[in-house]
Structures are given as C-alpha cells and as structure tokens.
C-alpha positions in Angstrom: 2.1 -0.5 32.4 1.8 2.0 29.6 4.7 4.5 29.3 3.0 6.7 26.7 -0.5 7.3 28.1 -0.7 5.5 31.4 -4.0 7.2 32.4 -5.7 6.6 29.1 -6.4 10.2 28.5 -6.1 10.0 24.7 -8.8 8.7 22.4 -8.0 5.9 20.0 -9.8 7.7 17.1 -8.3 11.2 16.8 -10.5 13.9 15.5 -8.3 17.0 16.0 -7.0 20.0 14.2 -3.6 18.5 13.3 -2.2 19.5 9.9 0.6 17.8 7.9 2.3 21.2 7.8 1.1 22.1 4.3 -2.0 23.9 5.3 -3.0 25.9 8.3 -4.8 23.8 10.9 -8.5 24.5 10.8 -10.2 24.6 14.3 -12.7 21.9 15.0 -16.4 22.6 14.6 -18.4 22.7 17.9 -19.9 19.3 17.0 -16.4 17.9 16.8 -15.3 19.1 20.2 -18.7 17.9 21.7 -18.1 14.5 20.1 -14.6 14.2 21.7 -16.0 15.3 25.1 -18.8 12.7 24.7 -16.3 10.0 23.7 -14.2 10.8 26.8 -17.3 10.5 29.0 -18.6 7.3 27.4 -15.1 5.7 27.5 -14.9 6.3 31.3 -18.4 4.8 31.8 -17.8 1.8 29.5 -14.4 1.1 31.1 -16.1 0.9 34.5 -18.9 -1.3 33.1 -16.4 -3.7 31.8 -14.3 -3.6 34.9 -11.2 -2.4 33.0 -8.6 0.3 33.6 -9.3 3.3 31.3 -6.1 2.8 29.3 -6.9 -0.9 28.8 -10.3 0.0 27.5 -8.8 2.6 25.1 -6.6 -0.2 23.7 -9.6 -2.4 23.0 -11.7 -2.5 19.9 -14.6 -1.3 22.1 -12.6 1.8 22.9 -12.3 2.7 19.2 -16.0 1.8 18.7 -17.0 4.1 21.5 -15.2 7.1 19.9 -16.9 6.5 16.5 -20.3 6.1 18.1 -19.8 9.5 19.9 -18.9 11.1 16.5 -22.1 9.5 14.9 -24.2 10.8 17.7 -23.2 14.5 17.5 -23.1 14.4 13.7 -26.7 13.1 13.5 -27.9 15.7 16.1 -26.4 18.5 13.9 -27.8 17.3 10.6 -24.7 15.8 9.1 -26.5 13.1 7.1 -24.0 12.5 4.2 -22.3 9.6 5.9 -21.7 7.8 9.1 -19.4 5.2 10.8 -21.2 1.9 10.6 -20.8 0.6 14.2 -23.5 -0.9 16.3 -24.1 0.4 19.9 -23.4 -3.1 21.2 -19.8 -2.7 20.0 -19.1 -0.2 22.8 -19.3 -3.0 25.4 -18.9 -6.2 23.4 -15.4 -6.8 22.1 -16.5 -9.4 19.6 -19.1 -7.1 18.2 -16.5 -4.3 18.0 -14.1 -6.6 16.1 -16.8 -7.5 13.6 -16.9 -3.8 12.5 -13.4 -2.6 13.2 -11.1 -5.6 12.5 -10.3 -6.6 8.9 -8.1 -8.7 6.7 -7.6 -6.3 3.8 -4.3 -5.9 2.1 -3.3 -2.4 3.2 -0.8 -0.6 0.9 -0.2 2.9 2.1 1.3 4.9 -0.8 2.3 8.0 1.3 4.4 7.8 4.4 7.0 10.2 5.9 9.5 10.5 8.6 12.5 12.8 9.2 16.1 12.2 10.4 16.3 13.8 13.8 20.1 14.0 13.7 20.5 14.9 10.0 22.6 17.6 8.4 19.4 19.6 7.5 19.3 20.9 11.1 22.7 22.5 10.6 21.1 25.1 8.3 18.9 26.3 11.2 19.7 28.5 14.2 20.1 26.5 17.4 16.9 28.0 18.8 14.8 26.7 15.9 12.3 24.0 16.7 11.1 22.5 13.4 8.1 20.2 13.3 6.8 21.5 16.6 4.4 19.2 18.5 3.8 17.7 21.9 7.3 16.8 23.2 5.8 14.0 25.4 4.3 12.3 22.3 6.7 9.3 22.5 9.2 7.7 24.8 12.6 7.9 23.1 16.2 8.7 23.9 17.1 12.3 23.4 20.7 12.7 22.3 20.1 16.3 21.0 18.9 18.4 24.0 16.3 20.9 23.0 15.2 19.0 20.0 14.5 15.7 21.7 10.9 15.6 20.5 12.3 15.0 17.0 13.1 11.5 18.1 9.4 10.8 17.8 9.9 11.0 14.0 12.9 8.8 13.8 13.0 5.6 11.8 12.3 3.2 14.7 9.2 5.2 15.8 8.1 5.3 12.1 8.3 1.5 12.0 6.5 1.2 15.3 3.6 3.5 14.3 3.1 2.1 10.9 3.9 -1.6 11.0 3.4 -2.5 14.7 0.5 -0.2 15.8 -1.5 -0.4 12.6 -2.7 -3.0 10.1 -0.5 -1.6 7.3 1.2 -4.2 5.1 3.2 -2.0 2.7 4.2 1.6 2.5 5.8 4.0 0.0 8.2 6.3 1.7 8.0 9.8 0.2 9.7 13.1 0.5 9.0 16.8 1.4 9.6 19.8 -0.9 12.9 21.4 -0.2 16.1 22.8 -1.6 18.7 20.1 -2.3 20.8 21.2 0.6 18.0 21.3 3.2 16.2 17.9 2.9 14.7 16.7 6.2 15.1 13.2 4.8 17.6 12.4 2.1 17.3 9.5 -0.3 20.3 7.9 1.4 18.6 8.1 4.8 15.3 6.8 3.4 17.1 3.9 1.8 18.7 3.1 5.2 15.2 2.7 6.7 14.3 0.4 3.8 17.4 -1.6 4.7 16.3 -1.7 8.4 13.1 -3.3 7.3 15.1 -5.5 4.9 17.0 -6.8 7.8 13.7 -8.0 9.3 13.2 -10.0 6.1 10.7 -7.3 5.1 12.2 -6.2 1.8 8.7 -6.5 0.2 7.2 -3.9 2.6 8.8 -0.6 1.8 9.0 1.2 -1.6 10.9 4.4 -2.3 10.2 7.6 -4.2 12.8 9.7 -5.9 12.1 13.3 -5.3 12.3 15.6 -8.4 11.6 19.3 -8.5 12.2 19.8 -12.3 12.2 23.6 -11.8 15.1 23.3 -9.4 18.7 23.2 -10.9 20.2 19.8 -10.7 17.1 17.7 -10.0 16.4 16.5 -13.6 20.1 15.7 -14.0 20.1 13.7 -10.8 17.3 11.4 -11.9 19.8 9.0 -13.6 21.7 8.6 -10.3 18.5 8.0 -8.3 17.3 5.4 -10.7 20.7 3.6 -10.9 21.6 3.7 -7.2 18.2 3.1 -5.5 15.1 1.0 -6.1 13.0 3.9 -7.1 9.3 2.9 -7.6 8.0 6.3 -8.4 9.0 10.0 -8.8 7.6 12.6 -6.3 7.1 16.2 -7.4 5.4 19.4 -6.2 3.9 21.5 -8.8 3.3 24.5 -6.5 6.9 24.5 -5.2 10.0 26.1 -6.6 13.3 27.5 -5.3 12.0 31.0 -6.0 8.5 30.3 -4.8 7.0 29.8 -8.3 5.6 26.5 -9.3 4.9 24.9 -12.7 2.3 23.0 -14.6 2.6 19.4 -15.8 2.1 20.7 -19.3 5.0 23.1 -19.2 8.3 22.4 -21.0 10.1 21.6 -17.8 7.5 19.0 -16.9 7.6 17.5 -20.4 11.4 17.0 -19.9 10.7 15.4 -16.5 8.2 13.0 -18.0 10.5 12.1 -20.9 13.3 11.3 -18.5 11.0 9.2 -16.3 10.0 7.2 -19.3 13.5 6.7 -20.5 14.5 5.4 -17.1 11.7 2.9 -17.0 10.0 4.4 -13.9 6.6 5.6 -15.2 4.8 6.4 -11.9 4.8 10.2 -11.3 3.3 11.2 -7.9 2.2 14.8 -8.0 1.3 16.9 -5.0 -2.0 18.5 -5.9 -4.3 20.3 -3.5 -3.4 21.6 0.0 -2.2 24.9 -1.5 1.0 26.3 0.0 -0.2 29.9 -0.4 -1.5 32.5 -2.9 1.7 32.9 -4.8 1.6 29.6 -6.6 -2.0 28.6 -5.9 -2.9 28.0 -9.5 -0.2 25.3 -9.7 -1.8 23.4 -6.8 -5.0 22.9 -8.9 -5.5 19.9 -11.0 -6.4 21.8 -14.2 -3.4 20.5 -16.0 -3.8 16.9 -15.1 -6.3 15.8 -17.7 -4.2 17.2 -20.6 -1.0 15.7 -19.2 -2.7 12.3 -18.9 -4.0 12.6 -22.5 -0.6 13.4 -23.9 1.1 10.6 -22.0 -1.2 7.6 -21.7 1.8 5.3 -20.8 2.5 7.3 -17.6 0.7 6.8 -14.3 -0.2 10.2 -12.7 -0.8 9.6 -9.0 -2.3 12.7 -7.4 -1.3 13.1 -3.8 -4.2 14.6 -1.8 -6.4 14.3 -4.8 -6.5 18.0 -5.4 -8.3 18.6 -2.0 -8.3 22.1 -0.6 -9.4 22.3 3.1 -10.7 25.8 2.6 -13.2 24.7 0.0 -16.5 23.1 1.0 -17.1 19.9 -1.0 -20.5 19.7 -2.6 -22.2 17.9 -5.4 -20.3 18.2 -8.7 -22.0 18.6 -12.0 -19.9 18.6 -15.2 -19.8 22.0 -16.7 -21.2 23.7 -13.6 -18.3 26.2 -13.5 -16.9 25.0 -10.1 -13.3 25.9 -9.9 -11.7 24.7 -6.7 -10.6 21.5 -5.0 -11.5 18.1 -6.3 -14.0 19.6 -8.7 -11.2 20.9 -10.8 -9.8 17.4 -11.1 -13.1 16.0 -12.2 -13.6 18.7 -14.8 -10.1 18.4 -16.1 -10.6 14.6 -16.7 -13.9 15.2 -18.5 -12.5 18.0 -20.7 -9.6 15.9 -21.8 -11.6 12.7 -22.3 -9.9 10.7 -19.6 -12.2 7.8 -18.7 -12.4 6.4 -15.2 -9.8 3.7 -14.4 -7.3 5.1 -16.9 -3.9 6.6 -16.0 -4.9 9.1 -13.3 -5.0 8.0 -9.7 -6.4 9.9 -6.7 -4.5 9.4 -3.4 -6.2 10.1 0.0 -3.2 11.1 2.2 -4.3 13.9 4.6 -7.5 14.2 2.7 -9.3 11.3 4.4 -7.7 12.2 7.7 -9.2 15.7 7.5 -12.6 14.5 6.3 -13.0 12.2 9.2 -14.4 15.2 11.0 -17.0 16.0 8.3 -19.2 13.1 7.0 -21.0 15.3 4.4 -17.7 16.4 2.8 -16.3 12.9 3.1 -19.3 11.5 1.2 -19.0 14.1 -1.5 -15.3 13.7 -2.0 -15.2 9.9 -2.0 -18.2 9.7 -4.2 -16.7 12.1 -6.8 -13.3 10.4 -6.8 -14.7 6.9 -7.3 -17.1 8.2 -10.0 -14.6 10.3 -12.1 -11.2 8.6 -11.4 -12.7 5.2 -11.1 -13.2 2.6 -8.4 -9.9 1.0 -9.5 -8.0 4.3 -9.3 -8.5 5.6 -5.8 -5.5 4.8 -3.6 -5.0 4.6 0.1 -2.5 7.0 1.7 -2.3 8.4 5.2 0.5 11.0 5.3 1.8 9.3 8.4 3.9 9.8 10.5 2.6 13.4 10.8 -0.7 12.0 12.2 0.9 9.3 14.3 -0.1 5.7 13.7 -2.5 5.4 10.8 -4.6 2.8 12.6 -7.4 5.2 13.5 -7.6 6.3 9.8 -7.9 2.6 8.9 -10.6 1.9 11.4 -12.6 5.0 10.5 -12.5 4.1 6.8 -13.4 0.5 7.4 -16.6 1.6 9.0 -17.5 4.7 7.0 -20.5 4.6 4.7 -22.0 7.1 2.3 -25.7 7.5 3.4 -28.5 6.0 1.3 -29.8 9.6 1.0 -26.6 10.8 -0.6 -26.2 7.7 -2.8 -29.7 8.2 -4.3 -29.5 12.0 -4.4 -26.1 12.3 -6.0 -25.7 8.8 -7.6 -22.7 8.0 -5.4 -21.6 4.3 -5.0 -22.1 2.2 -1.9 -18.8 1.7 -0.1 -18.9 -2.1 0.0 -16.3 -4.2 1.7 -15.0 -5.2 -1.8 -14.7 -1.5 -2.9 -12.9 -0.6 0.3 -10.5 -3.5 -0.1 -9.6 -2.1 -3.5 -9.0 1.4 -2.1 -7.1 0.0 0.9 -4.5 -1.7 -1.2 -5.5 -3.7 -4.3 -5.7 -0.7 -6.5 -2.1 0.4 -5.8 -0.8 -3.0 -6.9 -1.4 -2.1 -10.5 0.7 1.0 -11.0 3.4 -0.2 -8.6 3.4 -3.7 -10.2 3.1 -5.5 -6.8 1.8 -9.0 -6.3 -0.5 -8.9 -3.3 -0.3 -12.7 -2.9 3.5 -12.6 -2.9 3.6 -9.8 -0.4 1.2 -11.5 2.0 2.9 -14.9 1.6 6.3 -13.4 2.5 4.8 -11.2 5.2 3.3 -14.2 7.0 6.8 -15.5 7.8 9.0 -12.5 8.0 10.6 -11.3 11.3 8.6 -8.0 11.2 5.4 -10.1 11.5 6.9 -12.1 14.3 8.0 -8.9 16.0 4.4 -7.5 15.7 2.9 -10.6 17.2 5.2 -10.3 20.2 4.4 -6.5 20.5 0.7 -7.1 20.4 0.9 -9.0 23.7 1.7 -5.7 25.4 1.2 -3.0 22.8 1.6 0.6 23.8 0.4 3.0 21.1 0.7 6.7 21.8 -2.6 7.7 20.2 -0.8 11.0 19.4 -0.5 13.2 16.4 2.7 15.0 15.6 1.9 17.8 13.1 1.1 21.5 14.0 -2.3 21.9 15.6 -2.7 25.7 15.7 -2.1 28.5 13.2 0.8 29.8 15.3 2.5 26.4 15.2 1.9 26.2 11.5 3.4 29.6 10.8 6.4 28.9 13.0 7.0 25.7 11.0 6.7 27.5 7.7 9.2 30.1 8.8 11.7 27.5 9.9 11.3 25.1 7.1 10.4 27.2 4.1 7.9 24.4 3.2 5.9 22.0 5.2 5.9 18.2 5.0 4.1 15.9 2.7 
C-alpha cells in the first residue's frame, strides 16, 4: 500500500503554481484549475471503468494520459491553439495505447538538478524558528532527526536519488548549486561530491556530474577555482549574473567575467553555465537579461555558454519574435543578442530548459513560441534538457509532457517553427548535452544497463511509490518568506 498518497488524490501530471524559489509563484489561470478538476473527475471515472483503486490508476500510464487529455480539452475550449499534448483518447483506458505515447527509450541527460543538505551547517546561520524551503511537510516519508524542520528530509540525497533515478526515466544529471555567500551554502561542493559518491557506490559513476559554483563578484570565488578543479571532478562552472554579495550583479562582458572566463580556460573546464532569466528583482534585473551573451560568445568561441532557464521571464508573455522588432524582454533578448553578434545556430551558446518548460506546461501558446524560438536561433543541436528538480519533485511528469507536446500546424506555418519530431526531442532530451559535456551516450547506456542503480530501479518498479508532489513555494507569501530566510532562492 502506498505510504505517500494512499488515496490517490494527487495527479501524476502536476500543473500547479510551484516556483523554484527564484520567482514569485504565478497563480494558475482559470483554465488550468478547470483542467485539474476535470482530470480528477476523469481519473475517478476511468479507475472505476478499469476496476482499479484510484491510486493504482494514477500510477498507470493511463493515469498520466488522462491528466494530459484534460489539459488538452480545456486549452482547446479556451482558444489555446499553439500546441497540445499528442495523446489519443483511447490512452485514458488502454494501457498499451498510453505507453505508445508516454513511454520512451530516449537517452535523458538532465543538466540541472538540485538538493539541499537538511542537516548542514548552513542552518546554523538561521534562527531556530526559520523554516527555509517551505512546502507541504507531508510530501515524503522520511525520518525526522531535526524536529521542526523534518520536512527538509524530503530534499536529502536519498530522496533526490529516488525522485530522479527511480521515479523518472532520467539516465544522467548534472548537480548544480544555488546562489549564496560562501558561508551560507545550502549544499557545499563537498556534500554534492558525497552524493556523487553514493551513486558511485551503486556502480553509477557515469550518472552524476558536478558543477563548481563561482560568483566572480564575490571575494574568494575566483581564487577558489583552482581548488575546485583539482579536488573535484568539475564538469562545468555555475554562475549567477544577477547575484552579488551586495545585491549587484555583473555582465559576462565585464572585467570580472573576463577574468572568470580566462581562469576557466586555463583550468581546462570550458563549460560556463549562466543563470539567465527568472529575475531576482528590480535591483539587478538588467543582469538577468541575455543582452551580454552574444558578445561574450563572439569574444570566446572556444567557451560553451550554457544559459540556465534560457533567459525566460515568467512575467513576460512570449510571442512571435522578429529580428529588429525592438522586443526587449525574456527569450527575445537572447535571440536578438545572438543575431547582433553574428552567433549562428548550433555554435557555442546553449539554451537550457530548467523551470522554463515546467512553467510552460500550463500554457501551450507560450510553450510553442519559446521552443520554436530557441530551436530556431540557438539551433536544434543547442537546446538542452533540464528540470530544476528536486524543487518540482520527480521530473517524470515533465518528461512525459515533453514527450507528447507538439507545436500546432497552425503555429508552424504561421511562425515558421519546426515540428517537434521524435528525433528532435531525443536531441533535446539528452543527445545535445553530450557535446559540451563530452559524454558518450553509448558508454553511459552500456554501463547503466548493468549497474546496481538500474537493478535497484527494476526492483523498485515492482512496487513503486512516487509522491506526485512538488516542493518549492506555491504562493507569494511562501516565496517572500523563503527570500527573507535565504537571501536568494534555489536554482
């Protein structure tokens, strides 16, 4: 019997207001809430038709298909014609039909994952009453050694491994870091490496890569790059251009960024992952924009610039982009910057989808525009899969939604967007990331087929128990409380 949701109250495809902590949760549109209500109703009806307990139905492929069909229904009724989830009505009751749409054999390489240490020294900097990363404290079943903050156990390493590698189809992940002062990191490089070693112990040393966090405008971070590169298997550097110890960010064309890039080059780690989009606030908003990326890429063609969140701003409505149209927000800034600097598609600028795709699952028009623009201007080989999990729980619903999403024929003809073929989706899911990270897909999959993590997953699937829960803030009040306690949100 399920310990996490025994009555099957949670939907397997989660369209909700959860944020990763970097932007204020945006309430769902009426059509979104209607879709969730319809999915709940249809799930109960379909479970009865199949003679299954509701929780068992939610665990089935037909349960996920039912949720996506409900979303399609309400979107179509409200004129959302930009895209849809390609699932047949038969999939709601026929498990084989549902598998044909929702199951897949793609190599999935998630280039943005997170967790926190629930017992780390970072908590000592907070008052005992502080409750960082507030969310549903019944989200997972875990021991609670620290009374009052027991919910943080849902973000511990073992839960991270379960959500990512047992409850989803993810093959590989890059473990990243949050912006913070050096003394207040919710996850240190040492703790992250310890998680990598946990996976190593399962013969899974090929499954987890590490970032080295560098805020070049913070004293000590540039100097610490040598230690990070020598002591840990750093695959890329992670930085936040809109963050600084005094609240002021920087541009990737500033002197401090040039020194950062030079050090990265000298250390032989030429992947720089830059948080762009999801603005932290008005003070350093300009640094969250991608206006500096084209010039930085032009200056340094030997460096891979991987843009976390792709410059997406949830407060901006995505629409058709026309070069030179004067648009000045969100992903359009990235597109214009690449054009202005002569950066061709499939060059050294990569767009990553963490939190961006998760947010756009609620809005097929915006999803169609954003995906269409990124594929067109960054290139079909340079859009990377990322989920920003663990803030959104297991990434499986993001995977299933992307597998089935299609830009409508209307939008493809009207805006010259590409069709999301299975081959193109396979590239985005993982093949594209193998190039900057110098990963052999064949080697990873060959080793994964016999590692103990795979054996553990096969055993788990016999009686799997996903929570279908998200962990980040869901209301503006929760978001503001997290910001006050943390100084900066996750991602």
